[in-house]
C-alpha positions as CSV (number, residue, x, y, z in Angstrom):
1,M,-73.7,56.7,46.0
2,V,-76.8,57.0,43.4
3,D,-79.9,56.1,45.2
4,A,-82.7,53.9,43.2
5,A,-84.7,57.2,43.4
6,E,-82.2,59.3,42.2
7,E,-81.5,56.8,39.3
8,Q,-85.1,56.6,38.1
9,D,-85.4,60.1,38.0
10,R,-82.4,60.6,36.2
11,G,-83.8,57.8,33.2
12,A,-86.6,59.4,32.8
13,L,-84.6,62.2,32.3
14,A,-82.4,61.0,29.8
15,A,-85.5,59.9,28.0
16,E,-87.1,62.6,27.6
17,L,-84.5,64.5,26.6
18,A,-84.3,61.9,23.9
19,L,-87.2,62.5,23.1
20,G,-87.6,66.0,22.6
21,L,-90.0,66.7,25.6
22,L,-87.8,69.4,27.8
23,E,-88.1,72.5,27.4
24,G,-86.5,75.8,28.4
25,A,-84.4,75.4,32.0
26,E,-85.3,72.0,32.1
27,R,-83.8,70.8,28.7
28,A,-80.9,73.2,29.2
29,Q,-80.0,71.2,32.9
30,A,-80.3,67.8,31.0
31,L,-77.8,69.2,28.3
32,R,-75.7,70.6,31.0
33,L,-75.4,67.2,32.7
34,C,-74.9,65.5,29.3
35,L,-71.8,67.3,29.0
36,S,-70.5,66.9,32.7
37,D,-71.8,62.8,33.3
38,P,-70.5,60.8,30.3
39,V,-72.4,58.1,32.2
40,F,-75.9,60.0,31.6
41,A,-74.7,61.4,27.6
42,R,-74.7,56.9,26.8
43,E,-77.9,56.9,28.5
44,V,-79.8,59.5,26.3
45,E,-77.7,57.9,23.3
46,G,-79.0,55.0,24.1
47,W,-82.5,55.8,24.4
48,S,-82.6,57.9,21.3
49,T,-81.9,54.4,19.8
50,R,-84.4,52.8,21.0
51,L,-87.2,55.0,21.2
52,S,-87.3,57.6,18.6
53,P,-87.9,55.2,15.7
54,L,-91.3,54.0,18.1
55,L,-92.1,57.6,18.5
56,D,-92.2,57.9,14.8
57,T,-94.8,56.2,14.5
58,L,-97.4,57.7,16.5
59,P,-98.9,60.5,14.6
60,P,-100.3,62.9,17.1
61,S,-104.0,63.1,18.3
62,L,-105.6,66.1,20.1
63,P,-109.0,67.0,21.2
64,S,-111.4,68.6,19.0
65,S,-111.3,72.4,19.1
66,R,-114.8,72.0,20.4
67,V,-113.6,70.2,23.1
68,W,-111.3,72.9,24.5
69,D,-113.8,75.6,23.5
70,A,-116.6,74.0,26.1
71,V,-113.9,73.9,28.7
72,A,-112.5,77.2,28.2
73,A,-116.2,78.3,28.7
74,R,-116.7,76.6,32.3
75,V,-113.8,77.9,33.4
76,G,-113.7,81.4,32.2
77,A,-110.7,81.4,30.7
78,R,-110.0,82.1,26.8
79,P,-109.5,79.3,24.8
80,E,-105.2,78.5,23.9
81,A,-103.8,76.5,21.1
82,P,-103.4,73.2,23.2
83,S,-100.2,72.3,24.2
84,M,-98.6,69.6,22.9
85,K,-96.4,68.6,25.9
86,P,-98.5,66.7,28.4
87,L,-99.7,64.5,25.0
88,R,-95.7,64.3,24.9
89,V,-95.3,63.1,27.8
90,W,-97.9,60.5,27.5
91,R,-96.8,59.5,24.3
92,A,-93.2,59.2,26.1
93,G,-94.4,57.4,29.3
94,A,-95.9,54.8,27.1
95,L,-93.3,54.3,24.6
96,I,-91.0,54.3,27.9
97,S,-92.9,51.0,29.4
98,G,-93.4,49.5,25.9
99,A,-90.1,49.9,25.1
100,V,-88.1,48.6,28.4
101,A,-91.1,45.2,28.3
102,A,-89.7,44.7,24.9
103,A,-85.7,45.1,25.7
104,L,-86.7,42.6,28.6
105,A,-87.8,39.8,26.8
106,L,-85.7,40.3,23.9
107,F,-83.2,40.1,26.6
108,I,-85.0,36.7,28.1
109,V,-85.2,35.0,24.6
110,L,-81.6,36.0,23.0
111,R,-79.8,36.0,25.7
112,P,-77.2,32.9,25.0
113,V,-77.0,30.1,27.7
114,E,-73.7,29.9,29.0
115,P,-73.1,26.6,30.2
116,P,-72.1,26.2,34.2
117,A,-68.1,26.7,34.1
118,R,-66.8,23.3,34.9
119,M,-64.3,22.7,37.3
120,P,-61.1,20.6,36.6
121,M,-60.9,17.1,37.4
122,A,-58.4,14.7,38.3
123,V,-57.3,11.3,36.8
124,S,-55.1,8.7,37.4
125,Q,-54.2,5.7,34.9
126,L,-52.9,2.9,38.1
127,T,-51.1,0.1,36.5
128,G,-49.1,-3.0,38.6
129,N,-46.4,-5.2,37.4
130,G,-46.1,-5.4,33.9
131,E,-48.6,-3.2,33.3
132,A,-50.7,-6.3,32.8
133,Q,-54.2,-4.6,34.5
134,V,-54.8,-0.7,34.3
135,L,-57.1,0.5,36.7
136,A,-59.3,4.1,35.8
137,V,-59.7,6.7,38.9
138,S,-61.0,10.1,38.2
139,Y,-62.2,12.7,41.1
140,D,-64.4,15.2,40.5
141,P,-63.7,18.2,42.9
142,Q,-67.3,19.9,42.5
143,N,-68.9,16.2,44.2
144,G,-65.7,15.3,46.1
145,M,-66.3,11.9,44.3
146,L,-63.6,9.5,43.1
147,Q,-64.8,7.3,40.3
148,V,-62.7,3.7,40.4
149,G,-62.7,0.8,37.9
150,S,-62.9,-2.6,39.0
151,L,-60.1,-4.8,40.4
152,E,-60.1,-8.6,40.5
153,R,-60.9,-10.5,44.0
154,P,-58.0,-12.3,45.3
155,G,-59.0,-15.4,48.1
156,D,-57.3,-14.8,50.8
157,G,-60.4,-12.1,51.9
158,K,-58.4,-8.8,51.6
159,R,-59.7,-5.7,50.1
160,P,-57.6,-2.9,47.8
161,E,-57.0,-0.1,49.8
162,L,-56.7,3.3,48.1
163,W,-54.0,5.9,49.3
164,I,-52.9,9.3,48.1
165,I,-49.2,9.7,48.2
166,P,-48.7,13.6,48.3
167,Q,-45.4,15.1,47.7
168,D,-44.2,14.8,51.1
169,G,-44.6,11.2,50.3
170,V,-46.4,10.2,53.5
171,P,-49.7,7.4,52.4
172,R,-53.3,8.6,53.6
173,S,-55.9,6.3,53.1
174,L,-58.4,7.3,51.1
175,G,-60.2,3.8,51.6
176,M,-61.3,0.4,51.2
177,M,-62.2,-0.2,47.7
178,A,-64.8,-2.2,46.6
179,H,-63.6,-5.2,44.1
180,E,-66.2,-4.3,41.4
181,G,-65.7,-0.3,41.8
182,G,-67.7,2.6,41.7
183,A,-68.4,5.7,43.4
184,M,-65.6,6.6,46.6
185,P,-66.7,9.9,48.7
186,V,-63.6,11.6,49.9
187,D,-62.9,12.9,53.3
188,P,-63.1,17.0,52.5
189,A,-59.8,16.9,54.4
190,M,-58.0,14.7,52.2
191,R,-59.8,16.4,49.1
192,P,-56.6,19.4,48.7
193,L,-54.2,16.6,48.3
194,L,-55.9,15.4,45.0
195,A,-53.5,17.3,43.6
196,A,-51.5,17.2,39.8
197,D,-48.5,15.1,40.0
198,A,-49.4,13.3,43.4
199,T,-49.6,9.4,43.2
200,L,-52.3,7.0,44.0
201,A,-51.5,3.5,45.1
202,I,-53.0,0.3,46.0
203,T,-52.3,-2.1,48.5
204,M,-54.3,-5.1,49.4
205,E,-55.6,-5.0,53.3
206,D,-57.8,-6.5,56.1
207,P,-61.0,-4.9,56.0
208,A,-61.5,-6.0,59.4
209,T,-58.9,-3.6,61.2
210,A,-59.7,-0.9,58.4
211,P,-59.0,2.4,58.2
212,H,-55.4,2.0,58.2
213,A,-52.6,4.5,59.4
214,A,-50.3,3.2,56.9
215,P,-50.2,0.4,54.4
216,S,-48.9,-2.7,55.9
217,S,-47.8,-4.6,52.2
218,L,-46.1,-3.1,48.8
219,P,-48.9,-1.7,46.6
220,V,-50.1,-3.6,43.9
221,M,-50.7,-0.8,41.5
222,T,-49.8,2.9,41.1
223,G,-50.3,6.3,39.1
224,K,-49.7,9.6,38.9
225,I,-52.9,12.2,39.0
226,S,-53.0,14.7,36.3
227,I,-55.6,17.7,36.3
228,I,-57.7,17.9,32.9
């Protein structure tokens, strides 16, 4: 596995090769790496594409000959033509830093904002005898909440209880419903049962003895679950 320091060195080597800063053995080593490592070769190509146009816009700027003569006189050495390599390295470092910052800013600005993935929802339309009344029910698995519509209030003091009936045919209580409808939390153990083709049913039960292990009467409304 390539550690972070080695990865950084390879990135700098790719940038220097793309900008023509390597000479001799260093250049030969980088070229051999291009031939043996496709990832490194693509990195060199990427740096070349991004940085070459920027490098062309910076004109060379060297100290005057008087400066080099003064330096040579102080160290007692013969003045030599200044090397372009330190300047190229400085320019490459500045360009790499600037290009990385610009690429990061461009990525942040132009990166498409992907909407969060929406989990499928379970929905059902419960109907009673003669389908005179329709009750809409939806379940959001992301927050584990049921949304149910309102029901007519009977005069006997009983309240609607919502049941889930999976493929095994055994009703499980999801809880007592409010007549005005609204949100109902679903017990985590019951959530997997709210699947496609399961049946939702409502019976009228005594709230004083809730929750109930089984319905005490026939359902007044039923409906199949669909996943959307």
